[in-house]
KOLTOR-246495 format. One record per residue (C-alpha): x, y, z; residue in one letter; chain; residue number from 1. Coordinates in nm, 3 decimals. Example, Ala and Ser with C-alpha at 12.3 -4.5 7.8 and 13.67 -1.06 7.14 Angstrom:
{node {1.230,-0.450,0.780},"a","A",1};
{node {1.367,-0.106,0.714},"s","A",2};
end
This chain:
{node {0.257,-0.809,-2.508},"m","A",1};
{node {0.451,-0.529,-2.315},"k","A",2};
{node {0.128,-0.537,-2.047},"t","A",3};
{node {0.187,-0.932,-1.987},"l","A",4};
{node {0.597,-0.897,-1.944},"i","A",5};
{node {0.543,-0.573,-1.690},"f","A",6};
{node {0.262,-0.783,-1.536},"l","A",7};
{node {0.480,-1.083,-1.499},"f","A",8};
{node {0.798,-0.915,-1.361},"i","A",9};
{node {0.601,-0.681,-1.102},"f","A",10};
{node {0.393,-1.017,-0.999},"c","A",11};
{node {0.739,-1.176,-0.951},"f","A",12};
{node {0.896,-0.901,-0.779},"l","A",13};
{node {0.601,-0.873,-0.525},"i","A",14};
{node {0.621,-1.281,-0.471},"s","A",15};
{node {1.041,-1.269,-0.476},"a","A",16};
{node {1.102,-1.039,-0.187},"t","A",17};
{node {0.817,-1.163,0.005},"t","A",18};
{node {0.733,-0.763,0.126},"f","A",19};
{node {1.043,-0.805,0.288},"e","A",20};
{node {1.360,-0.533,0.316},"f","A",21};
{node {1.593,-0.743,0.099},"i","A",22};
{node {1.870,-0.535,-0.018},"p","A",23};
{node {1.941,-0.758,-0.343},"v","A",24};
{node {1.586,-0.730,-0.411},"s","A",25};
{node {1.574,-0.383,-0.416},"h","A",26};
{node {1.867,-0.363,-0.666},"l","A",27};
{node {1.737,-0.622,-0.890},"v","A",28};
{node {1.383,-0.415,-0.856},"t","A",29};
{node {1.563,-0.111,-1.001},"i","A",30};
{node {1.793,-0.251,-1.255},"l","A",31};
{node {1.484,-0.453,-1.395},"i","A",32};
{node {1.256,-0.136,-1.424},"m","A",33};
{node {1.523,0.075,-1.542},"l","A",34};
{node {1.586,-0.172,-1.832},"f","A",35};
{node {1.259,-0.162,-1.919},"l","A",36};
{node {1.165,0.175,-1.896},"g","A",37};
{node {1.490,0.242,-2.134},"l","A",38};
{node {1.386,-0.022,-2.368},"y","A",39};
{node {1.000,0.044,-2.406},"y","A",40};
{node {1.007,0.442,-2.352},"l","A",41};
{node {1.339,0.525,-2.553},"i","A",42};
{node {1.409,0.262,-2.804},"f","A",43};
{node {1.055,0.197,-2.876},"k","A",44};
{node {0.896,0.515,-2.814},"r","A",45};
{node {1.153,0.763,-2.827},"g","A",46};
{node {1.024,0.968,-2.557},"i","A",47};
{node {0.940,0.927,-2.164},"i","A",48};
{node {0.656,1.142,-2.052},"f","A",49};
{node {0.705,1.338,-1.733},"f","A",50};
{node {0.392,1.451,-1.539},"d","A",51};
{node {0.433,1.801,-1.433},"k","A",52};
{node {0.380,1.730,-1.083},"r","A",53};
{node {0.688,1.464,-1.102},"f","A",54};
{node {0.927,1.763,-1.085},"i","A",55};
{node {0.822,1.819,-0.681},"l","A",56};
{node {0.902,1.448,-0.641},"f","A",57};
{node {1.207,1.453,-0.831},"s","A",58};
{node {1.300,1.755,-0.567},"l","A",59};
{node {1.184,1.518,-0.268},"f","A",60};
{node {1.393,1.247,-0.375},"l","A",61};
{node {1.706,1.482,-0.455},"l","A",62};
{node {1.640,1.609,-0.045},"i","A",63};
{node {1.587,1.224,0.109},"i","A",64};
{node {1.908,1.175,-0.081},"n","A",65};
{node {2.103,1.445,0.047},"i","A",66};
{node {1.968,1.372,0.419},"s","A",67};
{node {2.189,1.056,0.378},"l","A",68};
{node {2.460,1.318,0.500},"i","A",69};
{node {2.324,1.354,0.849},"w","A",70};
{node {2.098,1.076,0.882},"s","A",71};
{node {2.163,0.831,1.214},"v","A",72};
{node {2.144,0.498,1.082},"n","A",73};
{node {2.263,0.509,0.701},"l","A",74};
{node {2.198,0.141,0.600},"k","A",75};
{node {1.812,0.235,0.721},"n","A",76};
{node {1.783,0.555,0.550},"s","A",77};
{node {1.930,0.394,0.229},"i","A",78};
{node {1.681,0.097,0.231},"l","A",79};
{node {1.402,0.366,0.305},"f","A",80};
{node {1.507,0.589,-0.013},"n","A",81};
{node {1.538,0.279,-0.231},"l","A",82};
{node {1.163,0.200,-0.141},"l","A",83};
{node {1.088,0.551,-0.364},"f","A",84};
{node {1.355,0.501,-0.594},"l","A",85};
{node {1.155,0.158,-0.688},"e","A",86};
{node {0.818,0.372,-0.675},"g","A",87};
{node {0.934,0.619,-0.925},"v","A",88};
{node {0.999,0.375,-1.172},"f","A",89};
{node {0.685,0.198,-1.133},"i","A",90};
{node {0.535,0.561,-1.139},"y","A",91};
{node {0.710,0.640,-1.491},"l","A",92};
{node {0.564,0.277,-1.662},"l","A",93};
{node {0.212,0.300,-1.534},"a","A",94};
{node {0.195,0.647,-1.629},"n","A",95};
{node {0.326,0.588,-2.000},"n","A",96};
{node {0.146,0.271,-2.031},"f","A",97};
{node {-0.193,0.387,-1.840},"k","A",98};
{node {-0.412,0.318,-2.121},"y","A",99};
{node {-0.279,-0.023,-2.165},"h","A",100};
{node {-0.278,-0.134,-1.768},"l","A",101};
{node {-0.570,0.050,-1.659},"k","A",102};
{node {-0.814,-0.274,-1.777},"k","A",103};
{node {-0.589,-0.535,-1.612},"k","A",104};
{node {-0.533,-0.359,-1.266},"v","A",105};
{node {-0.739,-0.648,-1.093},"h","A",106};
{node {-0.436,-0.883,-1.197},"l","A",107};
{node {-0.190,-0.676,-1.020},"f","A",108};
{node {-0.451,-0.756,-0.678},"i","A",109};
{node {-0.534,-1.141,-0.795},"l","A",110};
{node {-0.210,-1.275,-0.885},"v","A",111};
{node {-0.023,-1.153,-0.530},"p","A",112};
{node {-0.299,-1.252,-0.354},"f","A",113};
{node {-0.320,-1.617,-0.488},"f","A",114};
{node {0.070,-1.648,-0.511},"i","A",115};
{node {0.041,-1.586,-0.094},"y","A",116};
{node {-0.264,-1.808,-0.028},"i","A",117};
{node {-0.062,-2.057,-0.213},"f","A",118};
{node {0.259,-1.997,-0.042},"a","A",119};
{node {0.060,-2.081,0.305},"f","A",120};
{node {-0.114,-2.393,0.170},"i","A",121};
{node {0.243,-2.554,0.068},"t","A",122};
{node {0.452,-2.397,0.361},"s","A",123};
{node {0.199,-2.548,0.593},"e","A",124};
{node {0.166,-2.859,0.425},"s","A",125};
{node {0.558,-2.963,0.393},"t","A",126};
{node {0.799,-2.976,0.597},"s","A",127};
{node {1.045,-2.740,0.473},"i","A",128};
{node {0.934,-2.384,0.461},"n","A",129};
{node {0.992,-2.260,0.123},"l","A",130};
{node {0.874,-1.897,0.202},"y","A",131};
{node {1.091,-1.813,0.519},"p","A",132};
{node {0.934,-1.476,0.543},"y","A",133};
{node {0.529,-1.503,0.446},"v","A",134};
{node {0.452,-1.567,0.772},"y","A",135};
{node {0.373,-1.181,0.830},"q","A",136};
{node {0.138,-1.215,0.556},"f","A",137};
{node {-0.059,-1.517,0.625},"l","A",138};
{node {-0.352,-1.571,0.850},"p","A",139};
{node {-0.197,-1.581,1.241},"q","A",140};
{node {-0.311,-1.929,1.429},"h","A",141};
{node {-0.528,-1.829,1.710},"g","A",142};
{node {-0.630,-1.478,1.823},"v","A",143};
{node {-0.352,-1.239,1.939},"g","A",144};
{node {-0.306,-0.875,1.982},"k","A",145};
{node {-0.143,-0.782,1.662},"t","A",146};
{node {-0.208,-0.849,1.277},"h","A",147};
{node {-0.060,-0.982,1.029},"l","A",148};
{node {-0.066,-0.779,0.677},"h","A",149};
{node {-0.240,-1.069,0.461},"i","A",150};
{node {-0.572,-0.893,0.576},"g","A",151};
{node {-0.415,-0.556,0.403},"d","A",152};
{node {-0.387,-0.748,0.085},"l","A",153};
{node {-0.691,-0.932,0.154},"a","A",154};
{node {-0.924,-0.567,0.154},"a","A",155};
{node {-0.792,-0.488,-0.198},"l","A",156};
{node {-0.884,-0.808,-0.302},"f","A",157};
{node {-1.238,-0.780,-0.173},"v","A",158};
{node {-1.259,-0.419,-0.347},"l","A",159};
{node {-1.165,-0.612,-0.666},"v","A",160};
{node {-1.416,-0.867,-0.624},"s","A",161};
{node {-1.694,-0.593,-0.527},"l","A",162};
{node {-1.614,-0.399,-0.834},"y","A",163};
{node {-1.663,-0.707,-1.095},"y","A",164};
{node {-1.996,-0.823,-0.871},"l","A",165};
{node {-2.151,-0.479,-0.933},"l","A",166};
{node {-2.039,-0.486,-1.273},"l","A",167};
{node {-2.155,-0.818,-1.374},"n","A",168};
{node {-2.493,-0.904,-1.489},"k","A",169};
{node {-2.482,-1.278,-1.470},"k","A",170};
{node {-2.578,-1.472,-1.165},"k","A",171};
{node {-2.319,-1.757,-1.175},"a","A",172};
{node {-1.995,-1.494,-1.190},"f","A",173};
{node {-2.180,-1.283,-0.937},"r","A",174};
{node {-2.152,-1.606,-0.704},"v","A",175};
{node {-1.832,-1.627,-0.790},"v","A",176};
{node {-1.732,-1.270,-0.696},"f","A",177};
{node {-1.935,-1.282,-0.379},"l","A",178};
{node {-1.749,-1.614,-0.253},"v","A",179};
{node {-1.448,-1.396,-0.290},"g","A",180};
{node {-1.604,-1.096,-0.089},"i","A",181};
{node {-1.653,-1.335,0.207},"f","A",182};
{node {-1.311,-1.504,0.178},"v","A",183};
{node {-1.170,-1.154,0.140},"g","A",184};
{node {-1.341,-1.104,0.468},"f","A",185};
{node {-1.270,-1.427,0.640},"y","A",186};
{node {-0.866,-1.327,0.586},"i","A",187};
{node {-0.950,-0.974,0.692},"m","A",188};
{node {-1.103,-1.128,1.048},"l","A",189};
{node {-0.855,-1.377,1.125},"i","A",190};
{node {-0.564,-1.181,1.034},"s","A",191};
{node {-0.691,-0.910,1.286},"l","A",192};
{node {-0.611,-0.578,1.046},"s","A",193};
{node {-0.837,-0.316,1.180},"r","A",194};
{node {-0.699,-0.074,0.935},"t","A",195};
{node {-0.809,-0.324,0.637},"s","A",196};
{node {-1.193,-0.296,0.727},"t","A",197};
{node {-1.141,0.085,0.663},"i","A",198};
{node {-0.993,0.000,0.367},"m","A",199};
{node {-1.303,-0.165,0.269},"v","A",200};
{node {-1.539,0.105,0.375},"i","A",201};
{node {-1.355,0.397,0.198},"a","A",202};
{node {-1.294,0.166,-0.138},"g","A",203};
{node {-1.654,0.055,-0.143},"s","A",204};
{node {-1.791,0.392,-0.092},"y","A",205};
{node {-1.632,0.506,-0.453},"f","A",206};
{node {-1.721,0.216,-0.615},"l","A",207};
{node {-2.097,0.213,-0.513},"f","A",208};
{node {-2.078,0.602,-0.568},"k","A",209};
{node {-1.939,0.526,-0.926},"g","A",210};
{node {-2.192,0.288,-0.997},"l","A",211};
{node {-2.490,0.456,-0.825},"s","A",212};
{node {-2.672,0.421,-1.187},"t","A",213};
{node {-2.691,0.038,-1.119},"s","A",214};
{node {-3.010,-0.081,-0.923},"l","A",215};
{node {-2.822,-0.397,-0.795},"y","A",216};
{node {-2.540,-0.150,-0.669},"a","A",217};
{node {-2.793,0.057,-0.445},"n","A",218};
{node {-2.951,-0.263,-0.332},"r","A",219};
{node {-2.654,-0.452,-0.248},"f","A",220};
{node {-2.518,-0.175,-0.082},"f","A",221};
{node {-2.741,-0.172,0.249},"k","A",222};
{node {-2.630,-0.499,0.294},"y","A",223};
{node {-2.255,-0.473,0.195},"f","A",224};
{node {-2.287,-0.181,0.496},"f","A",225};
{node {-2.424,-0.402,0.745},"i","A",226};
{node {-2.142,-0.629,0.721},"i","A",227};
{node {-1.882,-0.324,0.758},"a","A",228};
{node {-2.027,-0.217,1.030},"v","A",229};
{node {-2.003,-0.539,1.202},"v","A",230};
{node {-1.621,-0.592,1.142},"f","A",231};
{node {-1.612,-0.225,1.285},"v","A",232};
{node {-1.776,-0.318,1.634},"l","A",233};
{node {-1.567,-0.613,1.612},"f","A",234};
{node {-1.229,-0.408,1.616},"y","A",235};
{node {-1.386,-0.157,1.887},"i","A",236};
{node {-1.421,-0.451,2.122},"s","A",237};
{node {-1.068,-0.534,2.117},"l","A",238};
{node {-0.842,-0.378,2.365},"d","A",239};
{node {-0.682,-0.172,2.170},"k","A",240};
{node {-0.826,0.104,1.943},"s","A",241};
{node {-0.711,0.268,1.590},"l","A",242};
{node {-0.598,0.597,1.724},"l","A",243};
{node {-0.509,0.524,2.113},"l","A",244};
{node {-0.270,0.261,2.005},"s","A",245};
{node {-0.058,0.472,1.825},"r","A",246};
{node {0.166,0.724,2.077},"p","A",247};
{node {0.407,0.720,1.770},"y","A",248};
{node {0.224,1.017,1.643},"f","A",249};
{node {0.298,1.228,1.922},"l","A",250};
{node {0.627,1.104,1.924},"q","A",251};
{node {0.695,1.210,1.580},"s","A",252};
{node {0.562,1.533,1.629},"l","A",253};
{node {0.774,1.612,1.938},"k","A",254};
{node {1.078,1.502,1.758},"g","A",255};
{node {1.003,1.743,1.474},"f","A",256};
{node {1.074,2.045,1.697},"f","A",257};
{node {1.369,1.871,1.828},"d","A",258};
{node {1.527,1.751,1.517},"y","A",259};
{node {1.382,1.967,1.248},"p","A",260};
{node {1.583,1.815,0.979},"l","A",261};
{node {1.490,1.492,1.068},"g","A",262};
{node {1.695,1.211,1.155},"v","A",263};
{node {1.687,1.045,0.803},"g","A",264};
{node {1.419,0.827,0.676},"l","A",265};
{node {1.351,0.501,0.832},"g","A",266};
{node {1.550,0.616,1.157},"n","A",267};
{node {1.223,0.661,1.383},"f","A",268};
{node {1.289,0.417,1.626},"e","A",269};
{node {1.570,0.696,1.700},"f","A",270};
{node {1.314,0.942,1.794},"i","A",271};
{node {1.095,0.653,1.970},"s","A",272};
{node {1.357,0.551,2.189},"k","A",273};
{node {1.437,0.936,2.292},"a","A",274};
{node {1.064,0.976,2.454},"y","A",275};
{node {1.047,0.632,2.632},"l","A",276};
{node {0.979,0.675,3.034},"t","A",277};
{node {0.966,0.435,3.290},"k","A",278};
{node {0.599,0.416,3.331},"e","A",279};
{node {0.502,0.313,2.967},"t","A",280};
{node {0.884,0.121,2.941},"g","A",281};
{node {0.905,-0.026,2.552},"y","A",282};
{node {0.503,-0.078,2.538},"r","A",283};
{node {0.541,0.257,2.316},"e","A",284};
{node {0.839,0.216,2.135},"f","A",285};
{node {0.805,0.141,1.770},"s","A",286};
{node {1.036,0.132,1.442},"t","A",287};
{node {0.813,0.326,1.281},"n","A",288};
{node {0.564,0.600,1.318},"t","A",289};
{node {0.235,0.398,1.151},"h","A",290};
{node {0.187,0.723,0.945},"n","A",291};
{node {0.367,0.796,0.617},"i","A",292};
{node {0.317,1.159,0.645},"f","A",293};
{node {0.471,1.142,0.995},"l","A",294};
{node {0.743,0.887,0.874},"e","A",295};
{node {0.875,1.152,0.623},"i","A",296};
{node {0.852,1.428,0.877},"l","A",297};
{node {1.078,1.230,1.146},"s","A",298};
{node {1.302,1.147,0.835},"g","A",299};
{node {1.349,1.505,0.646},"v","A",300};
{node {1.201,1.729,0.890},"g","A",301};
{node {1.082,2.065,0.699},"v","A",302};
{node {1.178,1.920,0.383},"f","A",303};
{node {0.889,1.704,0.398},"s","A",304};
{node {0.680,1.968,0.298},"l","A",305};
{node {0.780,1.892,-0.048},"l","A",306};
{node {0.618,1.550,-0.038},"f","A",307};
{node {0.300,1.718,0.138},"f","A",308};
{node {0.258,1.957,-0.145},"i","A",309};
{node {0.330,1.688,-0.420},"w","A",310};
{node {0.067,1.424,-0.240},"f","A",311};
{node {-0.189,1.705,-0.220},"y","A",312};
{node {-0.145,1.783,-0.595},"k","A",313};
{node {-0.169,1.424,-0.720},"v","A",314};
{node {-0.428,1.285,-0.459},"f","A",315};
{node {-0.691,1.584,-0.574},"s","A",316};
{node {-0.628,1.495,-0.949},"l","A",317};
{node {-0.635,1.100,-0.879},"a","A",318};
{node {-0.957,1.112,-0.623},"i","A",319};
{node {-1.138,1.419,-0.725},"f","A",320};
{node {-1.069,1.518,-1.066},"q","A",321};
{node {-1.026,1.194,-1.255},"n","A",322};
{node {-1.396,1.110,-1.326},"k","A",323};
{node {-1.340,0.829,-1.584},"s","A",324};
{node {-1.528,0.508,-1.535},"k","A",325};
{node {-1.220,0.294,-1.603},"e","A",326};
{node {-1.024,0.473,-1.334},"a","A",327};
{node {-1.288,0.384,-1.110},"l","A",328};
{node {-1.096,0.067,-0.968},"l","A",329};
{node {-0.773,0.208,-0.917},"p","A",330};
{node {-0.914,0.514,-0.761},"r","A",331};
{node {-1.094,0.284,-0.484},"a","A",332};
{node {-0.748,0.088,-0.465},"l","A",333};
{node {-0.579,0.395,-0.430},"f","A",334};
{node {-0.798,0.516,-0.171},"l","A",335};
{node {-0.797,0.271,0.010},"a","A",336};
{node {-0.406,0.221,0.020},"l","A",337};
{node {-0.331,0.579,0.138},"t","A",338};
{node {-0.607,0.505,0.434},"i","A",339};
{node {-0.349,0.212,0.517},"n","A",340};
{node {-0.089,0.427,0.526},"f","A",341};
{node {-0.249,0.649,0.792},"l","A",342};
{node {-0.235,0.402,1.029},"f","A",343};
{node {0.013,0.136,0.980},"d","A",344};
{node {0.340,0.040,0.871},"i","A",345};
{node {0.242,-0.083,0.548},"t","A",346};
{node {0.441,0.170,0.314},"y","A",347};
{node {0.731,-0.012,0.470},"t","A",348};
{node {0.637,-0.334,0.270},"i","A",349};
{node {0.794,-0.265,-0.108},"p","A",350};
{node {0.503,-0.480,-0.261},"g","A",351};
{node {0.253,-0.240,-0.127},"m","A",352};
{node {0.421,0.064,-0.176},"t","A",353};
{node {0.513,-0.029,-0.559},"w","A",354};
{node {0.090,-0.098,-0.545},"l","A",355};
{node {0.042,0.281,-0.434},"w","A",356};
{node {0.259,0.430,-0.679},"f","A",357};
{node {0.112,0.200,-0.941},"l","A",358};
{node {-0.255,0.279,-0.866},"f","A",359};
{node {-0.134,0.654,-0.871},"l","A",360};
{node {0.081,0.645,-1.198},"g","A",361};
{node {-0.256,0.543,-1.394},"l","A",362};
{node {-0.440,0.785,-1.244},"l","A",363};
{node {-0.245,1.163,-1.333},"v","A",364};
end
């Protein structure tokens, strides 16, 4: 029952926020997660388990709230800080109930994914748009130069489908999961999300490696690899490369030397504007760095070291030290999302960040 309640509220919040920065949804999230945490972990169990590495992250939370004093835009920083605070509640709940949630981790991908597919169908077939913000997560009409983030969610859907395809021995179920993979690839393709391709390659590597004793997994790997290569070649052919289209990386590093204490989380646009030239104009302007580590570096400067150390410790534990079979799928999903956060603004999307903290809580 506890697992079902947690799953329902988590998926409802992802759907209700439509992955947007809506202050009310942030406050509702915090209040609900705090209530659940107090009720289940204190009144039911009488104790809350804190991982020892959580101390570093607690210090980081303290720093980002102190940094509000010198933030160049207080509203942006408050919203960004709330994003991490929400992540903490989700992390703690996932960590304390990981033995109940590990076997149901696929539901946290499948439910939101199908909710957005349903949102797309209903918003297209009715004159009244019931989901005013959902457009940025749905396949775009025609081919453009930007991408929509439904492709990133679809990449996680592909990994879940692949995992169960490799595990299942019944042909009927394999066909269903195979169709799921092709549906995910199709949405990735038309959403033009290049980072989603890297997500699938990295995540699938962990899945194939973890299931290497399966003859079917080894045989299927070569076909899956061919499809992945085709996707990579397709995106290389586009007029933007994954790295060269990120001038914000250099802007962030320059900004660190000019603002060693940072400018407050969520305020990278202040730094980006400062380094624009007449030649490039606003072509090299961005409100975000497209890299979670550089985003934090720009926000709190030298104090970002706390986050870097914390992440190194938990990432090493989650990916390289956790070898349990139950952890294989959340490991692949966490790795895929982490890679996505290195090249995209997905870490500013509440739903994706919540998933990241959820997977992490299940692994450490």
